[in-house]
C-alpha positions in Angstrom: 60.2 -9.4 -169.3 63.4 -9.5 -167.3 63.7 -11.6 -164.2 64.0 -8.6 -161.9 61.1 -6.6 -163.3 57.7 -6.3 -161.6 56.0 -7.8 -164.7 58.0 -11.0 -164.3 57.4 -11.2 -160.6 53.6 -11.0 -161.2 54.0 -13.6 -164.0 56.0 -15.9 -161.6 53.4 -15.7 -158.8 50.5 -16.4 -161.2 52.3 -19.4 -162.8 53.2 -20.8 -159.4 49.7 -20.3 -158.1 48.1 -22.0 -161.2 50.5 -25.0 -161.1 49.7 -25.4 -157.4 46.0 -25.4 -157.9 45.6 -27.7 -160.9 45.7 -31.5 -160.7 48.8 -33.5 -161.5 48.1 -34.2 -165.1 47.7 -30.5 -166.0 50.7 -29.1 -164.2 53.0 -29.8 -167.2 50.5 -28.2 -169.5 50.4 -25.0 -167.4 54.2 -24.9 -167.3 54.4 -25.2 -171.1 51.8 -22.5 -171.7 53.6 -20.3 -169.3 57.0 -20.9 -171.0 55.5 -20.1 -174.4 53.9 -16.9 -173.0 57.2 -15.9 -171.5 59.0 -16.4 -174.8 56.2 -14.8 -176.8 56.4 -11.7 -174.6 59.7 -11.0 -176.3 58.4 -11.6 -179.9 55.5 -14.0 -180.5 56.4 -14.4 -184.1 59.4 -16.6 -183.2 57.3 -19.2 -181.3 57.0 -21.0 -184.6 60.7 -21.7 -184.6 60.6 -23.3 -181.2 57.5 -25.4 -182.2 59.3 -26.4 -185.5 62.4 -27.6 -183.7 60.4 -29.3 -181.0 58.2 -31.3 -183.4 61.1 -32.3 -185.6 63.4 -33.5 -182.8 60.6 -35.2 -180.8 59.6 -37.1 -183.9 63.2 -37.9 -184.9 64.0 -39.0 -181.3 61.1 -41.5 -181.3 62.1 -42.9 -184.7 65.8 -43.1 -183.8 65.1 -45.1 -180.7 63.1 -47.7 -182.6 65.3 -47.8 -185.7 67.7 -50.7 -186.1 69.2 -50.1 -189.5 72.3 -47.8 -189.2 71.7 -46.1 -192.5 68.2 -45.1 -191.5 69.5 -43.9 -188.1 72.1 -41.8 -189.7 69.5 -40.2 -192.1 67.3 -39.4 -189.1 70.1 -37.8 -187.2 71.0 -35.8 -190.3 67.4 -34.5 -190.5 67.6 -33.3 -186.9 71.0 -31.7 -187.1 70.5 -30.1 -190.5 67.1 -28.7 -189.6 68.4 -27.1 -186.4 71.5 -25.7 -188.1 69.4 -24.5 -191.1 67.2 -22.5 -188.7 70.2 -21.2 -186.8 72.2 -20.3 -189.9 69.2 -18.6 -191.6 68.4 -16.3 -188.7 71.9 -15.8 -187.2 74.6 -16.3 -189.8 73.2 -15.7 -193.3 74.0 -12.0 -193.3 77.4 -12.6 -191.8 78.4 -15.0 -194.6 76.8 -12.9 -197.3 78.6 -9.7 -196.2 81.9 -11.6 -195.8 81.5 -13.0 -199.3 80.8 -9.5 -200.7 84.0 -8.2 -199.1 86.0 -11.1 -200.6 84.8 -10.4 -204.2 85.1 -6.7 -203.6 81.5 -5.7 -204.3 79.5 -4.6 -201.2 76.1 -5.3 -202.6 76.8 -8.2 -205.0 74.7 -10.6 -202.8 71.8 -9.1 -201.0 71.5 -9.4 -197.2 68.2 -9.9 -195.4 66.5 -7.7 -192.8 66.3 -10.4 -190.1 65.7 -10.0 -186.4 67.7 -12.4 -184.3 65.3 -14.6 -182.2 66.3 -14.3 -178.5 67.9 -17.4 -177.2 68.0 -19.3 -180.5 71.5 -20.6 -180.0 70.6 -22.0 -176.6 67.5 -24.0 -177.4 68.8 -25.3 -180.8 71.9 -26.7 -179.2 69.9 -28.3 -176.4 67.5 -29.8 -178.9 70.3 -31.1 -181.2 72.1 -32.7 -178.2 68.9 -34.6 -177.4 68.7 -36.4 -180.7 72.5 -37.0 -180.8 72.3 -38.6 -177.3 69.5 -40.9 -178.5 71.5 -41.8 -181.6 74.5 -42.7 -179.3 72.2 -44.8 -177.0 72.9 -42.5 -174.0 69.2 -41.7 -173.3 65.7 -42.8 -174.1 63.3 -40.4 -175.9 60.8 -38.2 -174.0 57.6 -40.0 -173.1 55.3 -37.4 -174.4 55.4 -34.3 -176.7 54.5 -32.1 -173.7 57.5 -33.5 -171.7 59.8 -32.7 -174.6 58.3 -29.3 -175.3 58.8 -28.4 -171.7 62.4 -29.6 -171.9 63.1 -27.3 -174.8 61.0 -24.3 -173.6 61.4 -24.3 -169.8 61.2 -20.6 -169.2 63.9 -20.0 -166.5 66.6 -21.2 -168.8 65.0 -20.8 -172.3 66.6 -17.5 -173.4 70.2 -17.8 -172.0 70.8 -21.2 -170.7 72.3 -23.1 -169.1 72.2 -25.5 -172.0 70.8 -28.5 -170.3 71.5 -32.2 -171.0 68.4 -34.3 -171.5 69.6 -36.8 -168.9 69.5 -34.1 -166.3 66.5 -32.0 -167.1 64.1 -34.4 -168.9 63.6 -36.8 -166.0 62.8 -33.9 -163.8 60.2 -32.6 -166.3 58.7 -36.1 -166.7 58.3 -36.3 -162.9 57.2 -32.6 -162.6 55.1 -31.8 -159.5 55.7 -28.1 -159.4 56.4 -28.1 -155.7 59.4 -26.6 -154.1 61.0 -29.5 -152.3 64.4 -27.7 -151.9 65.7 -25.9 -148.9 64.2 -22.4 -149.3 67.5 -20.8 -148.3 69.0 -22.1 -151.5 66.4 -20.3 -153.5 66.9 -17.1 -151.5 70.7 -17.2 -151.9 70.6 -17.8 -155.7 68.0 -15.0 -156.3 69.9 -12.7 -154.0 73.2 -13.2 -155.8 71.4 -12.9 -159.1 70.0 -9.5 -158.1 73.3 -8.4 -156.6 75.4 -9.3 -159.6 73.0 -8.2 -162.4 71.1 -5.2 -161.1 73.4 -3.7 -158.6 76.7 -4.5 -160.2 76.6 -5.4 -163.9 74.2 -2.7 -165.0 76.1 0.1 -163.2 79.5 -1.2 -164.4 78.0 -1.4 -167.9 77.2 2.3 -167.9 80.9 3.1 -167.3 82.0 0.5 -169.9 79.6 1.8 -172.6 80.9 5.4 -172.0 84.5 4.3 -172.5 83.9 2.3 -175.6 81.7 5.1 -177.0 84.7 7.4 -176.9 87.4 4.7 -177.6 89.2 7.0 -180.0 90.5 9.2 -177.1 91.4 6.4 -174.6 95.0 6.0 -173.6 96.6 2.6 -172.7 95.6 2.9 -169.0 92.0 3.8 -169.9 91.8 0.7 -172.2 93.1 -1.6 -169.4 90.5 -0.2 -167.0 87.7 -0.6 -169.6 88.6 -4.2 -170.3 88.9 -4.9 -166.5 85.5 -3.4 -165.9 83.9 -5.3 -168.8 85.4 -8.5 -167.5 83.5 -7.9 -164.3 80.4 -6.7 -166.1 80.0 -9.7 -168.3 80.8 -12.1 -165.5 78.3 -10.5 -163.1 75.7 -10.2 -165.8 75.8 -13.8 -167.1 76.5 -15.5 -163.8 73.8 -13.3 -162.3 71.4 -14.6 -165.0 72.4 -18.2 -164.2 71.8 -17.7 -160.5 68.4 -16.2 -161.2 67.5 -19.1 -163.5 68.6 -21.7 -161.0 66.8 -20.0 -158.2 63.5 -19.6 -160.2 63.8 -23.2 -161.4 64.1 -24.4 -157.8 60.8 -22.7 -157.0 59.2 -25.4 -159.2 61.4 -28.2 -157.9 63.8 -28.2 -160.9 67.5 -28.4 -160.4 69.5 -26.7 -163.2 73.2 -27.3 -163.6 75.8 -24.8 -162.3 77.0 -22.7 -165.1 79.8 -20.7 -163.4 82.2 -21.7 -160.8 84.5 -18.7 -159.9 86.2 -18.6 -163.3 88.5 -15.7 -162.5 90.4 -17.9 -159.9 91.5 -20.2 -162.7 95.2 -21.1 -162.9 95.1 -22.0 -166.6 93.0 -21.4 -169.8 91.9 -25.0 -169.5 90.7 -24.6 -166.0 89.0 -21.3 -167.0 86.8 -23.2 -169.5 85.9 -25.7 -166.8 84.5 -22.9 -164.8 83.2 -20.4 -167.3 79.9 -21.0 -169.1 80.2 -24.7 -168.1 77.2 -25.9 -170.1 78.5 -24.5 -173.4 82.0 -25.9 -172.6 80.6 -29.3 -172.0 78.4 -29.1 -175.2 81.4 -28.1 -177.3 83.5 -30.9 -175.8 80.8 -33.6 -176.2 79.4 -32.6 -179.6 82.2 -31.0 -181.4 85.6 -31.8 -179.9 85.1 -35.5 -179.3 83.4 -36.2 -182.7 86.3 -34.5 -184.3 88.6 -37.1 -182.7 89.3 -35.4 -179.3 92.7 -36.3 -178.0 92.8 -39.8 -179.5 94.9 -38.9 -182.5 98.4 -37.3 -182.7 99.3 -34.3 -180.5 99.0 -32.1 -183.6 95.6 -33.4 -184.5 94.4 -33.0 -180.9 95.4 -29.3 -181.0 93.8 -28.8 -184.4 90.6 -30.2 -182.9 90.9 -27.8 -180.0 91.4 -24.8 -182.3 88.4 -25.8 -184.5 86.2 -26.3 -181.5 87.0 -22.9 -180.0 86.6 -21.0 -183.2 83.2 -22.6 -183.7 82.5 -21.7 -180.0 83.4 -18.1 -180.9 81.0 -18.2 -183.8 78.3 -19.6 -181.6 78.4 -16.3 -179.7 77.6 -14.2 -182.8 78.0 -13.7 -186.5 81.1 -11.5 -186.4 84.8 -11.7 -187.1 85.3 -10.3 -183.6 83.9 -13.6 -182.2 86.0 -15.6 -184.6 89.1 -13.7 -183.2 87.8 -14.3 -179.7 87.5 -18.1 -180.3 90.9 -18.1 -182.0 92.6 -16.5 -179.0 91.0 -18.9 -176.6 92.0 -21.8 -178.9 95.5 -20.5 -179.0 95.7 -20.3 -175.2 94.5 -23.9 -174.9 97.0 -25.1 -177.5 99.9 -23.4 -175.7 98.5 -24.8 -172.4 98.7 -28.3 -173.9 102.2 -27.7 -175.1 103.3 -26.6 -171.6 101.7 -29.7 -170.1 103.4 -31.8 -172.7 106.9 -30.5 -171.8 106.0 -30.5 -168.1 107.3 -27.0 -167.6 105.5 -26.5 -164.3 106.4 -29.8 -162.7 109.6 -28.9 -161.0 108.5 -26.6 -158.2 108.7 -27.7 -154.6 105.7 -27.4 -152.3 107.1 -24.2 -150.6 107.0 -22.4 -154.0 103.8 -24.0 -155.2 101.3 -21.5 -153.6 103.3 -18.5 -155.0 103.4 -20.1 -158.4 99.7 -20.8 -158.4 99.0 -17.1 -157.5 101.2 -16.0 -160.5 99.4 -18.5 -162.8 96.0 -17.1 -161.7 97.1 -13.5 -162.3 98.6 -14.5 -165.7 95.5 -16.4 -166.7 93.3 -13.5 -165.8 95.4 -11.1 -167.8 95.3 -13.2 -171.0 91.6 -13.7 -170.6 91.3 -9.9 -170.2 92.7 -9.5 -173.7 90.0 -11.7 -175.2 87.3 -9.4 -173.9 88.3 -6.7 -176.3 86.9 -8.3 -179.5 84.0 -9.7 -177.5 82.9 -6.2 -176.4 83.9 -4.1 -179.4 81.0 -3.2 -181.7 82.9 -4.3 -184.8 86.3 -5.4 -186.0 87.4 -1.9 -186.9 86.8 -0.8 -183.3 88.9 -3.8 -182.1 91.8 -2.7 -184.3 91.4 1.0 -183.3 91.6 0.2 -179.6 94.6 -2.1 -180.1 96.4 0.7 -182.0 95.7 3.1 -179.2 96.8 0.6 -176.6 100.2 0.0 -178.2 101.0 3.6 -178.1 101.8 2.7 -174.5 100.5 6.0 -173.1 99.7 5.1 -169.5 98.3 8.3 -168.0 96.7 7.1 -164.8 93.2 8.2 -163.8 93.0 7.8 -160.0 89.2 7.9 -160.0 89.0 5.0 -162.4 91.6 3.1 -160.5 89.6 3.5 -157.3 86.5 2.2 -158.9 88.4 -0.8 -160.3 89.9 -1.5 -156.9 86.5 -1.3 -155.1 84.9 -3.7 -157.7 87.9 -6.1 -157.4 87.3 -6.2 -153.6 83.6 -6.8 -154.3 84.5 -9.7 -156.6 86.7 -11.2 -153.9 84.0 -10.8 -151.3 81.4 -12.6 -153.4 83.5 -15.4 -155.0 86.4 -16.1 -152.7 84.3 -17.7 -149.9 82.6 -19.9 -152.6 86.0 -20.8 -154.1 87.6 -21.7 -150.7 84.5 -23.5 -149.3 83.6 -25.0 -152.7 80.0 -24.1 -152.3 77.7 -21.5 -153.9 75.6 -21.8 -150.8 78.2 -20.7 -148.2 75.8 -18.2 -146.6 73.8 -21.2 -145.4 76.5 -21.8 -142.9 75.3 -18.8 -140.9 72.7 -19.2 -138.2 69.2 -18.8 -139.8 68.2 -15.6 -138.0 71.5 -14.0 -139.0 71.2 -15.3 -142.5 67.7 -13.8 -143.1 68.7 -10.5 -141.5 71.9 -10.2 -143.5 70.1 -11.0 -146.9 67.4 -8.5 -146.1 69.7 -5.7 -145.0 72.1 -6.2 -147.9 69.2 -6.2 -150.4 67.7 -3.0 -149.0 71.0 -1.3 -148.7 72.1 -2.2 -152.2 68.7 -1.1 -153.7 68.9 2.3 -151.9 72.5 2.8 -153.0 71.5 1.8 -156.6 68.9 4.6 -156.7 71.6 7.1 -156.2 74.4 5.7 -158.4 72.4 4.1 -161.2 72.8 6.3 -164.4 70.7 4.2 -166.7 67.7 1.9 -166.7 68.2 -1.8 -166.2 69.6 -3.5 -169.3 68.7 -6.9 -170.8 71.1 -9.7 -170.0 74.1 -9.6 -172.4 73.7 -13.2 -173.5 70.1 -12.6 -174.7 71.7 -11.6 -178.0 73.1 -15.1 -178.5 
């Protein structure tokens, strides 16, 4: 049940209607039942995992808050973290480690792998649940007042399967005071859902069809084709995931819930560090607060700081999936951040005057985009062998230009600028609100109709699930 499918629209209307009709004390219960129905629509068998995490962490949170003895508090925290990681590792990483171990010992079937289906969104809700108990342990928050409140915090359906990974201090108070009414400016909801539809349905899915075709025949691609494929995938994954985040935020606002912003025009970043403050912001913050800082952060030596950065990013790569491709992806990003730290340390960019600063910033933005582009190869490749094969083809340096592909890439680059540049310059995702209301509603309506009609003619495949559902 995808956000843009008729089934979800009917579901959303029914949920909103029921929450509006029931009395105050039952609104949260209707929301929770709706969230479980939404998740169970994907595969009802995995509802048990959410219930297990919910019950364990709710109970641990209550006990942690009351406990005084440090040894007891540490044991309780260990129960929460270990249970969540055990569930995550069993369903997501068991086969990866078993297969890697078989390769190391040279016998492909020495240890048996399991036929396991990956529960949708498991990485998102386990991280959110773990952060809750860690924050209670660190005296940053109080536990949820009721089990229904906490269960809604974990299972809130707009962000359940692909984030953002919410902090308890932001989402939990809104759940506890849930009224189900839309108190926000309706234009914000329209803008977010409009951009979600534009990015995901009209752009990401159609770009994805081209990318899939290129990677399917990756053996015959030349260097230019590979660059175009990576550029197109960089747009596909951005439009897909930021489109999901826009949808999630807009749908949540229908119920009066504010979710955090998960993307902030990342391709205008001037450094790898800035990129990670703009891309998948909720995961970046989670890794910083619950991995990087506990490892020591930047409080140790310069060497130790950069080791912490590298470990954090490799674990961040593994969070995305049980594959050496994602390990490589995390390693590349970690390397970029380490080099970035070294350049800051030696102050290599501090000697430019103001007249040259704008030009230097443009060069830094282009360079950052190019090196990020490289990391999308292991992210998109089906396996490590494909990554190596594409790299081998690229370094043959056979740049036979395809004007048709170049034209498509240029048009999509202009579309990216048209969507994100105003938001970047004006520092607001709601820049369309600045238009007079009649013009605003006419523009949104016309663009949606026009885009949908065009999509009927250019779409070569049915709508696809969001890419991050697999994580």
